[in-house]
C-alpha positions as semicolon CSV with decimal commas, in nm:
position;residue;x (nm);y (nm);z (nm)
1;X;-0,840;0,507;0,438
2;X;-0,597;0,761;0,594
3;X;-0,439;0,835;0,258
4;X;-0,774;0,933;0,101
5;X;-0,851;1,175;0,384
6;X;-0,505;1,325;0,344
7;X;-0,566;1,453;-0,009
8;X;-0,666;1,801;-0,113
9;X;-0,722;1,879;-0,482
10;X;-0,584;2,203;-0,623
11;X;-0,604;2,335;-0,975
12;X;-0,398;2,582;-1,174
13;X;-0,297;2,871;-0,949
14;X;0,009;3,090;-0,981
15;X;0,063;2,914;-1,315
16;X;0,097;2,573;-1,145
17;X;-0,056;2,286;-1,344
18;X;-0,333;2,074;-1,184
19;X;-0,198;1,889;-0,881
20;X;-0,286;1,720;-0,553
21;X;-0,150;1,828;-0,216
22;X;-0,079;1,537;0,020
23;X;-0,140;1,628;0,386
24;X;-0,016;1,473;0,710
25;X;-0,268;1,193;0,779
26;X;-0,420;1,100;1,116
27;X;-0,287;0,744;1,157
28;X;-0,443;0,696;1,502
29;X;-0,745;0,851;1,680
30;X;-0,520;1,040;1,925
31;X;-0,272;1,166;1,667
32;X;-0,261;1,546;1,636
33;X;0,089;1,573;1,489
34;X;0,359;1,341;1,359
35;X;0,728;1,330;1,276
36;X;0,847;1,274;0,919
37;X;1,069;0,967;0,890
38;X;1,227;0,822;0,577
39;X;1,069;0,901;0,242
40;X;1,033;0,581;0,041
41;X;0,974;0,776;-0,280
42;X;1,160;1,072;-0,433
43;X;1,047;1,345;-0,669
44;X;0,971;1,194;-1,008
45;X;0,883;0,846;-0,876
46;X;0,555;0,690;-0,983
47;X;0,319;0,576;-0,707
48;X;0,057;0,302;-0,723
49;X;-0,221;0,229;-0,470
50;X;-0,074;0,054;-0,165
51;X;0,281;0,187;-0,213
52;X;0,451;0,319;0,101
53;X;0,511;0,689;0,051
54;X;0,682;0,783;0,379
55;X;0,742;0,652;0,733
56;X;0,563;0,856;1,001
57;X;0,618;0,845;1,377
58;X;0,284;0,884;1,555
59;X;0,203;0,915;1,924
60;X;0,173;0,534;1,935
61;X;0,422;0,381;1,695
62;X;0,625;0,417;1,379
63;X;0,391;0,350;1,087
64;X;0,403;0,334;0,709
65;X;0,186;0,586;0,519
66;X;0,045;0,380;0,231
67;X;-0,082;0,585;-0,063
68;X;-0,412;0,489;-0,227
69;X;-0,403;0,672;-0,563
70;X;-0,204;0,655;-0,885
71;X;0,025;0,944;-0,960
72;X;0,376;1,086;-0,961
73;X;0,551;1,254;-0,667
74;X;0,624;1,607;-0,790
75;X;0,778;1,763;-0,480
76;X;0,842;1,687;-0,112
77;X;0,738;1,978;0,112
78;X;0,846;1,828;0,446
79;X;1,186;1,661;0,448
80;X;1,290;1,363;0,661
81;X;1,353;1,482;1,014
82;X;1,073;1,739;1,032
83;X;0,913;1,719;1,376
84;X;0,560;1,784;1,508
85;X;0,394;1,833;1,171
86;X;0,026;1,896;1,248
87;X;-0,237;1,663;1,100
88;X;-0,368;1,824;0,781
89;X;-0,052;2,021;0,704
90;X;0,094;1,978;0,352
91;X;0,383;1,733;0,319
92;X;0,407;1,665;-0,057
93;X;0,264;1,738;-0,401
94;X;0,134;1,478;-0,647
95;X;0,054;1,512;-1,017
96;X;-0,097;1,279;-1,270
97;X;0,129;1,055;-1,474
98;X;0,278;1,248;-1,767
99;X;0,257;1,583;-1,586
100;X;0,537;1,840;-1,580
101;X;0,742;1,793;-1,261
102;X;0,974;2,086;-1,338
103;X;0,682;2,325;-1,304
104;X;0,679;2,258;-0,928
105;X;1,042;2,339;-0,848
106;X;0,937;2,670;-0,690
107;X;0,624;2,529;-0,525
108;X;0,618;2,620;-0,154
109;X;0,412;2,551;0,157
110;X;0,231;2,881;0,103
111;X;0,129;2,765;-0,243
112;X;-0,019;2,454;-0,078
113;X;-0,236;2,664;0,153
114;X;0,010;2,719;0,437
115;X;0,040;2,524;0,759
116;X;-0,100;2,537;1,109
117;X;0,082;2,481;1,435
118;X;0,026;2,150;1,618
119;X;-0,197;2,171;1,931
120;X;-0,015;2,233;2,258
121;X;-0,188;1,950;2,446
122;X;-0,282;1,601;2,331
123;X;-0,651;1,499;2,357
124;X;-0,774;1,301;2,652
125;X;-0,662;0,942;2,614
126;X;-0,986;0,791;2,749
127;X;-1,158;0,897;2,430
128;X;-0,889;0,732;2,220
129;X;-0,901;0,407;2,412
130;X;-1,280;0,388;2,412
131;X;-1,439;0,118;2,203
132;X;-1,764;0,322;2,183
133;X;-1,879;0,449;1,843
134;X;-1,891;0,828;1,794
135;X;-2,223;0,999;1,873
136;X;-2,332;0,704;2,088
137;X;-2,478;0,943;2,346
138;X;-2,204;0,858;2,595
139;X;-1,989;1,138;2,732
140;X;-1,692;0,907;2,695
141;X;-1,734;0,867;2,320
142;X;-1,473;1,054;2,111
143;X;-1,709;1,297;1,936
144;X;-1,893;1,392;2,257
145;X;-1,570;1,464;2,442
146;X;-1,443;1,677;2,156
147;X;-1,764;1,885;2,148
148;X;-1,772;1,933;2,526
149;X;-1,408;2,037;2,541
150;X;-1,449;2,280;2,251
151;X;-1,741;2,450;2,433
152;X;-1,574;2,479;2,772
153;X;-1,212;2,546;2,682
154;X;-1,123;2,918;2,642
155;X;-0,925;3,014;2,331
156;X;-0,550;2,986;2,397
157;X;-0,350;3,305;2,411
158;X;-0,109;3,345;2,120
159;X;0,254;3,292;2,212
160;X;0,562;3,332;2,003
161;X;0,755;3,007;1,993
162;X;1,128;3,005;2,055
163;X;1,358;2,831;1,815
164;X;1,721;2,734;1,848
165;X;1,763;2,755;1,473
166;X;1,878;2,394;1,461
167;X;1,729;2,122;1,244
168;X;1,449;1,925;1,408
169;X;1,512;1,553;1,418
170;X;1,279;1,257;1,459
171;X;1,369;0,950;1,659
172;X;1,459;0,792;1,326
173;X;1,742;1,044;1,292
174;X;1,836;1,057;1,656
175;X;1,912;0,690;1,621
176;X;2,060;0,519;1,316
177;X;1,796;0,412;1,066
178;X;1,713;0,047;1,125
179;X;1,440;-0,195;1,025
180;X;1,195;-0,296;1,302
181;X;1,330;-0,652;1,295
182;X;1,687;-0,520;1,337
183;X;1,578;-0,307;1,634
184;X;1,407;-0,606;1,794
185;X;1,717;-0,826;1,746
186;X;1,944;-0,553;1,885
187;X;1,721;-0,521;2,191
188;X;1,722;-0,899;2,240
189;X;2,104;-0,929;2,214
190;X;2,190;-0,608;2,395
191;X;2,368;-0,466;2,090
192;X;2,434;-0,086;2,103
193;X;2,268;0,007;1,775
194;X;2,437;0,349;1,761
195;X;2,774;0,180;1,715
196;X;2,666;-0,003;1,398
197;X;2,714;0,123;1,044
198;X;2,424;0,008;0,828
199;X;2,483;-0,170;0,497
200;X;2,124;-0,153;0,373
201;X;1,972;0,103;0,134
202;X;2,048;0,458;0,247
203;X;2,264;0,331;0,533
204;X;1,974;0,142;0,693
205;X;2,076;-0,114;0,957
206;X;1,964;-0,470;0,879
207;X;1,938;-0,790;1,082
208;X;2,260;-0,909;0,915
209;X;2,442;-0,600;1,049
210;X;2,323;-0,685;1,402
211;X;2,430;-1,049;1,367
212;X;2,778;-0,949;1,241
213;X;2,837;-0,694;1,517
214;X;3,150;-0,746;1,726
215;X;3,199;-0,534;2,038
216;X;3,507;-0,316;2,068
217;X;3,804;-0,441;2,266
218;X;3,808;-0,357;2,634
219;X;4,110;-0,129;2,588
220;X;3,938;0,072;2,316
221;X;3,620;0,088;2,518
222;X;3,806;0,211;2,826
223;X;3,987;0,475;2,623
224;X;3,663;0,595;2,469
225;X;3,492;0,601;2,806
226;X;3,768;0,814;2,956
227;X;3,679;1,107;2,732
228;X;3,304;1,042;2,726
229;X;3,055;1,271;2,901
230;X;2,906;1,160;3,233
231;X;2,557;1,128;3,089
232;X;2,349;1,154;2,774
233;X;2,015;1,332;2,736
234;X;1,788;1,122;2,515
235;X;1,483;1,309;2,377
236;X;1,156;1,136;2,469
237;X;0,972;0,992;2,170
238;X;0,602;1,053;2,110
239;X;0,538;0,694;2,219
240;X;0,728;0,744;2,547
241;X;0,535;1,067;2,618
242;X;0,202;0,890;2,560
243;X;0,300;0,606;2,796
244;X;0,410;0,856;3,062
245;X;0,087;1,057;3,038
246;X;-0,139;0,752;3,054
247;X;0,037;0,586;3,348
248;X;0,047;0,912;3,544
249;X;-0,323;0,961;3,473
250;X;-0,400;0,604;3,582
251;X;-0,215;0,631;3,914
252;X;-0,366;0,972;3,993
253;X;-0,727;0,896;3,896
254;X;-0,767;0,525;3,977
255;X;-0,733;0,422;4,344
256;X;-0,524;0,104;4,307
257;X;-0,519;-0,183;4,551
258;X;-0,333;-0,511;4,512
259;X;-0,412;-0,876;4,584
260;X;-0,144;-1,147;4,552
261;X;-0,160;-1,526;4,552
262;X;0,064;-1,832;4,511
263;X;-0,054;-2,070;4,240
264;X;0,058;-2,424;4,166
265;X;0,118;-2,473;3,793
266;X;0,243;-2,834;3,809
267;X;-0,074;-2,975;3,650
268;X;-0,086;-2,693;3,397
269;X;0,274;-2,761;3,284
270;X;0,198;-3,133;3,243
271;X;-0,116;-3,057;3,039
272;X;0,078;-2,811;2,823
273;X;0,347;-3,070;2,759
274;X;0,091;-3,334;2,661
275;X;-0,101;-3,101;2,427
276;X;0,215;-2,979;2,254
277;X;0,340;-3,336;2,211
278;X;0,020;-3,433;2,029
279;X;-0,003;-3,115;1,817
280;X;0,205;-3,250;1,524
281;X;0,354;-2,902;1,484
282;X;0,015;-2,733;1,434
283;X;0,060;-2,519;1,744
284;X;0,288;-2,469;2,043
285;X;0,110;-2,352;2,356
286;X;0,287;-2,127;2,607
287;X;0,214;-2,093;2,978
288;X;0,087;-1,742;2,903
289;X;-0,176;-1,882;2,664
290;X;-0,322;-2,080;2,954
291;X;-0,311;-1,776;3,184
292;X;-0,488;-1,557;2,928
293;X;-0,766;-1,817;2,905
294;X;-0,781;-1,857;3,283
295;X;-0,818;-1,480;3,329
296;X;-1,117;-1,483;3,092
297;X;-1,278;-1,770;3,287
298;X;-1,232;-1,575;3,612
299;X;-1,375;-1,258;3,454
300;X;-1,689;-1,446;3,346
301;X;-1,735;-1,581;3,698
302;X;-1,661;-1,243;3,864
303;X;-1,799;-0,998;3,604
304;X;-1,743;-0,695;3,828
305;X;-1,374;-0,713;3,733
306;X;-1,462;-0,717;3,363
307;X;-1,606;-0,365;3,397
308;X;-1,513;0,000;3,357
309;X;-1,603;0,338;3,510
310;X;-1,798;0,552;3,261
311;X;-2,008;0,867;3,235
312;X;-2,312;0,832;3,006
313;X;-2,566;1,109;2,952
314;X;-2,443;1,300;3,257
315;X;-2,476;0,993;3,480
316;X;-2,185;0,792;3,617
317;X;-2,221;0,420;3,545
318;X;-2,016;0,104;3,583
319;X;-2,021;-0,065;3,244
320;X;-2,010;-0,444;3,273
321;X;-1,887;-0,606;2,952
322;X;-2,046;-0,924;2,820
323;X;-1,731;-1,048;2,642
324;X;-1,375;-1,067;2,772
325;X;-1,119;-0,888;2,554
326;X;-0,776;-0,943;2,708
327;X;-0,496;-0,692;2,645
328;X;-0,158;-0,871;2,650
329;X;0,140;-0,654;2,745
330;X;0,425;-0,679;2,490
331;X;0,768;-0,515;2,522
332;X;0,873;-0,354;2,192
333;X;1,180;-0,151;2,087
334;X;0,977;0,171;2,116
335;X;0,788;0,097;2,439
336;X;0,512;-0,113;2,593
337;X;0,219;-0,209;2,370
338;X;-0,099;-0,397;2,472
339;X;-0,252;-0,571;2,168
340;X;-0,593;-0,720;2,233
341;X;-0,710;-1,080;2,199
342;X;-1,084;-1,031;2,156
343;X;-1,354;-1,271;2,275
344;X;-1,113;-1,485;2,479
345;X;-1,406;-1,635;2,669
346;X;-1,521;-1,804;2,345
347;X;-1,177;-1,901;2,209
348;X;-0,986;-2,226;2,256
349;X;-0,622;-2,245;2,359
350;X;-0,504;-2,298;2,001
351;X;-0,684;-1,986;1,881
352;X;-0,552;-1,779;2,172
353;X;-0,197;-1,898;2,106
354;X;-0,215;-1,810;1,736
355;X;-0,349;-1,460;1,805
356;X;-0,098;-1,383;2,081
357;X;0,194;-1,484;1,858
358;X;0,065;-1,285;1,559
359;X;-0,020;-0,972;1,757
360;X;0,307;-0,987;1,952
361;X;0,518;-1,010;1,636
362;X;0,338;-0,723;1,465
363;X;0,360;-0,514;1,782
364;X;0,739;-0,557;1,789
365;X;0,756;-0,474;1,417
366;X;0,539;-0,162;1,462
367;X;0,267;-0,299;1,232
368;X;-0,038;-0,298;1,461
369;X;-0,356;-0,119;1,353
370;X;-0,505;0,123;1,609
371;X;-0,811;-0,097;1,664
372;X;-0,580;-0,385;1,760
373;X;-0,439;-0,210;2,069
374;X;-0,719;0,029;2,173
375;X;-0,994;-0,099;2,400
376;X;-0,989;-0,428;2,591
377;X;-1,165;-0,514;2,916
378;X;-0,879;-0,669;3,120
379;X;-0,498;-0,681;3,091
380;X;-0,234;-0,943;3,170
381;X;0,136;-0,858;3,207
382;X;0,367;-1,159;3,229
383;X;0,734;-1,124;3,327
384;X;0,770;-1,494;3,394
385;X;1,039;-1,531;3,126
386;X;1,273;-1,334;3,355
387;X;1,391;-1,578;3,622
388;X;1,489;-1,289;3,852
389;X;1,131;-1,157;3,882
390;X;0,941;-1,345;4,151
391;X;0,656;-1,094;4,170
392;X;0,567;-0,737;4,073
393;X;0,271;-0,501;4,059
394;X;0,132;-0,344;3,743
395;X;-0,046;-0,014;3,671
396;X;-0,408;-0,040;3,554
397;X;-0,469;0,030;3,185
398;X;-0,765;0,276;3,189
399;X;-1,056;0,264;3,141
400;X;-1,019;-0,101;3,249
401;X;-1,062;-0,190;3,616
402;X;-0,803;-0,467;3,653
403;X;-0,463;-0,596;3,544
404;X;-0,281;-0,916;3,642
405;X;0,097;-0,925;3,697
406;X;0,261;-1,269;3,662
407;X;0,601;-1,361;3,804
408;X;0,839;-1,644;3,714
409;X;0,789;-2,015;3,782
410;X;0,987;-2,149;4,079
411;X;1,028;-2,480;4,259
412;X;0,875;-2,487;4,608
413;X;0,906;-2,767;4,863
414;X;0,566;-2,881;4,995
415;X;0,463;-3,168;5,226
416;X;0,439;-3,495;5,036
417;X;0,101;-3,665;5,006
418;X;0,259;-4,011;5,003
419;X;0,256;-4,245;5,302
420;X;0,633;-4,204;5,342
421;X;0,590;-3,835;5,423
422;X;0,877;-3,600;5,351
423;X;0,854;-3,325;5,090
424;X;0,806;-3,298;4,716
425;X;0,873;-3,017;4,469
426;X;0,588;-2,814;4,328
427;X;0,606;-2,560;4,039
428;X;0,451;-2,234;4,157
429;X;0,403;-1,876;4,039
430;X;0,309;-1,559;4,225
431;X;0,038;-1,344;4,064
432;X;-0,070;-0,997;4,176
433;X;-0,395;-0,836;4,067
434;X;-0,422;-0,456;4,058
435;X;-0,782;-0,338;4,085
436;X;-0,958;-0,001;4,060
437;X;-1,136;0,050;4,394
438;X;-1,394;0,276;4,225
439;X;-1,524;-0,031;4,041
440;X;-1,403;-0,339;4,229
441;X;-1,429;-0,373;4,608
442;X;-1,145;-0,543;4,794
443;X;-1,342;-0,858;4,870
444;X;-1,442;-0,887;4,503
445;X;-1,079;-0,860;4,394
446;X;-0,996;-1,141;4,635
447;X;-1,278;-1,354;4,488
448;X;-1,139;-1,298;4,140
449;X;-0,792;-1,417;4,248
450;X;-0,952;-1,726;4,408
451;X;-1,141;-1,814;4,086
452;X;-0,825;-1,758;3,881
453;X;-0,624;-1,982;4,116
454;X;-0,893;-2,251;4,097
455;X;-0,888;-2,275;3,717
456;X;-0,507;-2,256;3,690
457;X;-0,460;-2,536;3,944
458;X;-0,730;-2,743;3,769
459;X;-0,649;-2,658;3,406
460;X;-0,888;-2,913;3,256
461;X;-1,168;-2,667;3,345
462;X;-1,039;-2,449;3,060
463;X;-1,129;-2,726;2,819
464;X;-1,496;-2,729;2,922
């Protein structure tokens, strides 16, 4: 557990009674530093295993740091708003129940062993996204990459950092404090969250605050805008920096090519309607559930797409995966997440639907575990809920070799098959596959689109 690895036991020194120093935990494999959010406990509060001690913003998401030991919080060493606290640096002091809290009033970071500066550069993301176990012998496994980099990288020259003297702020302080559900509702309704005064504990914005929000009158808005600056510089969050680095890396290192196709979904929509009508409320299938399943069927028929470019034991290989783990792109208040539905090739539509809904909700609430969004063998990104998006192209999610972009459903006039001739209306979507040319040749990408089209237009094949 992260909390257990974040403990360091200290005994009486400088007349301090026995105590435990709580360090910044590594809440994801790529995390080297984090920002301190809202402390859920204050000095003197008792803590039981499973209690949330503090909110921490990692390079992936905002997460709760759940403590796993009994004790009492004696002193907070890193206040809310502290930024880029390196993993392993002291953040608080714990004592056993009944201990003397007043003895730690003068306790400082130096008394806790001091702190180190966070690393200048984040580790390579391929290692973080890899599903390989450490020490597997592969040069793409996390431990191997770390050892190789430590041998080859020269020691960095010391530099004196410059400081403005101002207080560092996390994204939690740059924006009003709000619950994940309130942020999601504000994003959905287009509510400017900075204009809302929270009524929850500590001024936290709740869903009720979002629902009660009333925009200012046009006159007041115009008057405010007249004296407003021409622009606003918004600091990039750790999540946004990670997304930027990974997408830039993908475009630069993976030669993309794109294959598009028009698909009829008329039969699929009728099958979906029939299945939902007979479900008795047990499930409600979406079009995306069918497309996730169809992508797995196509990947099993064209396994070259269900592959990745790897280096193992000094030799470059193309790893072909035996199961299809589909990453499903989900828009969240803090950025794009891709939770993984594992073993889609062996799941039914009901199971896929349940997992997509559960993972999507927890992604928007910032409650995903690292293993639930790291890995995957293929990705699907569906913007079909936006009627204005007919088609788009997506960036490959490395180390995967393919991603499918899905546009909205539209009515298309096609020649009628009846004897009277004329035209009839068909429901169609445009899909675009992005493929890594290192792994998937152009003709193979086209074959994958053909197999995907075949199963979507004959959806009963998914039931076999």
